[in-house]
C-alpha positions as CSV (number, residue, x, y, z in Angstrom):
1,X,60.0,-15.4,-55.1
2,X,63.3,-16.9,-56.2
3,X,67.2,-16.2,-55.3
4,X,68.0,-14.8,-58.5
5,X,65.1,-12.5,-58.8
6,X,65.6,-11.2,-55.0
7,X,69.3,-10.5,-56.0
8,X,68.4,-8.3,-59.1
9,X,66.4,-6.2,-56.8
10,X,69.2,-5.9,-54.5
11,X,71.3,-4.9,-57.2
12,X,68.8,-2.5,-58.8
13,X,67.9,-0.6,-54.8
14,X,71.6,-0.3,-54.2
15,X,72.8,1.5,-57.6
16,X,70.0,3.5,-56.7
17,X,70.7,4.7,-53.7
18,X,74.7,4.7,-55.2
19,X,73.4,7.7,-57.4
20,X,71.8,9.6,-54.3
21,X,73.7,12.5,-52.9
22,X,73.9,12.1,-49.2
23,X,71.2,14.3,-48.8
24,X,68.6,12.3,-50.8
25,X,70.1,9.3,-48.9
26,X,68.8,10.7,-46.1
27,X,65.2,11.6,-47.2
28,X,64.9,8.7,-48.6
29,X,66.0,6.4,-45.6
30,X,63.8,8.8,-43.1
31,X,60.8,8.4,-45.9
32,X,61.3,4.3,-46.1
33,X,61.1,4.4,-42.1
34,X,58.3,6.4,-41.9
35,X,56.7,4.3,-44.5
36,X,57.4,1.1,-42.2
37,X,56.6,2.6,-38.8
38,X,53.1,3.7,-40.7
39,X,52.5,0.4,-42.0
40,X,52.8,-0.8,-38.4
41,X,50.9,1.7,-36.7
42,X,48.3,1.4,-39.1
43,X,48.1,-2.8,-38.2
44,X,48.1,-2.2,-34.9
45,X,45.3,0.8,-34.7
46,X,43.4,-1.7,-36.9
47,X,44.1,-4.7,-34.7
48,X,43.0,-2.6,-31.8
49,X,39.8,-1.4,-33.6
50,X,38.6,-5.4,-34.5
51,X,39.6,-6.5,-31.0
52,X,37.4,-3.6,-29.3
53,X,35.0,-4.1,-31.8
54,X,34.8,-8.0,-30.9
55,X,34.6,-7.1,-26.9
56,X,32.0,-4.6,-27.8
57,X,30.0,-7.5,-29.5
58,X,30.3,-9.8,-26.8
59,X,29.5,-7.0,-23.7
60,X,26.4,-6.5,-26.0
61,X,25.4,-10.4,-26.1
62,X,26.2,-10.7,-22.2
63,X,24.0,-7.7,-21.8
64,X,21.0,-9.7,-24.2
65,X,21.7,-12.8,-22.2
66,X,21.0,-11.5,-18.7
67,X,17.7,-9.8,-20.2
68,X,16.8,-13.0,-21.5
69,X,17.4,-14.7,-17.9
70,X,16.0,-12.3,-15.6
71,X,12.6,-12.5,-18.2
72,X,12.7,-16.1,-18.3
73,X,12.9,-16.0,-14.2
74,X,10.1,-13.5,-14.0
75,X,8.0,-15.8,-16.5
76,X,8.8,-18.9,-14.0
77,X,7.6,-16.7,-11.3
78,X,4.2,-15.5,-12.8
79,X,3.5,-19.0,-13.8
80,X,4.1,-20.4,-9.9
81,X,1.7,-17.2,-8.9
82,X,-0.5,-18.5,-11.3
83,X,-0.7,-21.7,-10.4
84,X,-1.0,-20.9,-6.8
85,X,-4.1,-18.8,-7.8
86,X,-5.7,-21.8,-10.4
87,X,-5.3,-24.0,-7.2
88,X,-7.1,-21.2,-4.6
89,X,-9.7,-21.1,-7.1
90,X,-10.7,-25.0,-7.9
91,X,-10.4,-25.5,-4.2
92,X,-13.5,-23.1,-3.2
93,X,-15.1,-23.9,-6.5
94,X,-18.3,-25.0,-4.7
95,X,-18.7,-21.9,-2.3
96,X,-20.0,-18.4,-3.7
97,X,-19.2,-15.5,-2.0
98,X,-22.2,-14.6,0.2
99,X,-21.7,-17.8,2.0
100,X,-18.3,-17.3,2.5
101,X,-18.8,-13.5,3.6
102,X,-21.7,-15.3,6.5
103,X,-18.9,-17.4,7.8
104,X,-16.4,-14.5,8.2
105,X,-18.4,-12.4,9.9
106,X,-19.7,-14.8,12.4
107,X,-15.8,-15.7,12.7
108,X,-15.0,-12.2,13.1
109,X,-18.2,-11.7,15.9
110,X,-19.9,-9.1,13.8
111,X,-22.7,-11.5,12.2
112,X,-25.5,-8.8,12.9
113,X,-23.7,-6.1,11.2
114,X,-23.5,-7.8,7.9
115,X,-26.3,-6.1,6.4
116,X,-26.1,-7.5,3.1
117,X,-24.1,-9.2,0.1
118,X,-25.6,-8.2,-3.8
119,X,-24.1,-9.2,-6.7
120,X,-23.6,-6.3,-9.5
121,X,-22.0,-7.5,-12.5
122,X,-20.3,-10.6,-14.0
123,X,-17.0,-10.1,-16.4
124,X,-15.0,-12.9,-18.3
125,X,-11.5,-12.8,-19.3
126,X,-11.0,-15.8,-20.9
127,X,-11.2,-18.5,-18.9
128,X,-11.4,-16.4,-15.4
129,X,-14.8,-14.8,-14.2
130,X,-14.4,-12.1,-11.9
131,X,-18.1,-11.4,-10.3
132,X,-18.4,-8.1,-8.4
133,X,-20.4,-7.7,-5.0
134,X,-21.2,-4.9,-2.6
135,X,-21.2,-6.0,0.8
136,X,-22.8,-3.6,3.2
137,X,-21.8,-3.9,7.1
138,X,-23.8,-1.4,9.4
139,X,-22.8,0.0,12.9
140,X,-19.7,-1.8,13.2
141,X,-17.0,-0.9,15.7
142,X,-13.2,-0.4,13.7
143,X,-11.6,-3.0,15.6
144,X,-14.7,-5.8,14.4
145,X,-14.3,-3.8,11.2
146,X,-10.5,-4.6,10.4
147,X,-10.6,-8.3,12.1
148,X,-14.0,-8.8,10.0
149,X,-11.5,-7.6,6.7
150,X,-8.4,-9.6,8.2
151,X,-10.7,-13.1,8.2
152,X,-12.1,-12.0,5.0
153,X,-8.2,-11.4,3.1
154,X,-5.9,-13.8,4.9
155,X,-9.0,-16.6,4.3
156,X,-7.6,-17.8,0.5
157,X,-11.0,-17.4,-1.2
158,X,-10.1,-16.3,-4.2
159,X,-11.3,-12.6,-4.2
160,X,-10.4,-9.2,-4.2
161,X,-11.6,-6.0,-1.9
162,X,-11.5,-3.1,-5.1
163,X,-12.9,-0.4,-2.6
164,X,-14.1,0.8,0.6
165,X,-17.0,3.5,1.4
166,X,-16.8,4.0,4.9
167,X,-18.9,6.5,7.0
168,X,-19.0,7.3,10.4
169,X,-22.1,7.3,12.5
170,X,-23.1,8.0,16.4
171,X,-26.1,6.2,17.8
172,X,-26.6,6.6,21.6
173,X,-23.2,7.9,22.0
174,X,-21.5,5.6,20.5
175,X,-19.6,5.8,17.5
176,X,-19.6,3.1,14.7
177,X,-19.1,2.4,11.0
178,X,-21.1,1.8,8.0
179,X,-19.0,0.5,5.3
180,X,-19.9,-0.6,2.0
181,X,-17.1,-2.8,0.0
182,X,-17.0,-3.2,-3.6
183,X,-15.5,-7.0,-4.0
184,X,-14.6,-9.3,-7.0
185,X,-15.1,-13.0,-6.4
186,X,-13.1,-15.4,-9.3
187,X,-13.7,-18.8,-10.4
188,X,-12.5,-20.4,-13.4
189,X,-15.2,-20.7,-16.6
190,X,-15.1,-22.6,-19.7
191,X,-13.0,-20.9,-22.4
192,X,-15.8,-18.9,-24.7
193,X,-16.2,-19.9,-28.0
194,X,-14.6,-18.2,-31.0
195,X,-16.7,-14.9,-32.0
196,X,-18.2,-14.9,-28.5
197,X,-17.5,-13.6,-24.9
198,X,-19.2,-11.4,-22.7
199,X,-21.0,-12.2,-19.1
200,X,-22.5,-16.0,-19.5
């Protein structure tokens, strides 16, 4: 705006105020002050709302970043564990479970108690084969049984003891255990062809 225009507005404003009574002039000034303060308040509220919204978005993005980092860490840990398991499976690929169980029983000094190791079922999930066996032990003492389980589970053979059914017996006044273990032995196999699955 140029100076003459502003001077004209100022002159008209002065004329308007000059024709007002004292009461009207006070009301007009009060209304003008109110409108100015209201405008400033509105601008301040809008600014605060925008700042709060920005902070909220930043907080949400930080939370999402934390979740992504946690998922990435879990994925990395799972990948390392999977690679470790795969190496263990490959390292024992030439040894079947019955032979391993016989060696474990010999190391634990319970070879005479290992009655049988029978294959029950086979299932494949992708390239991982789960072959399940029933392992029977008869007339074995509590401590030798614990040592046998320790030898089986800490040797590094890729297996999992799924269930254990144990019965206490007494022969000649001596208590012993009869146990049947359900054991899964794992190995890697070729991926099934498209549209095919199940046990080989």
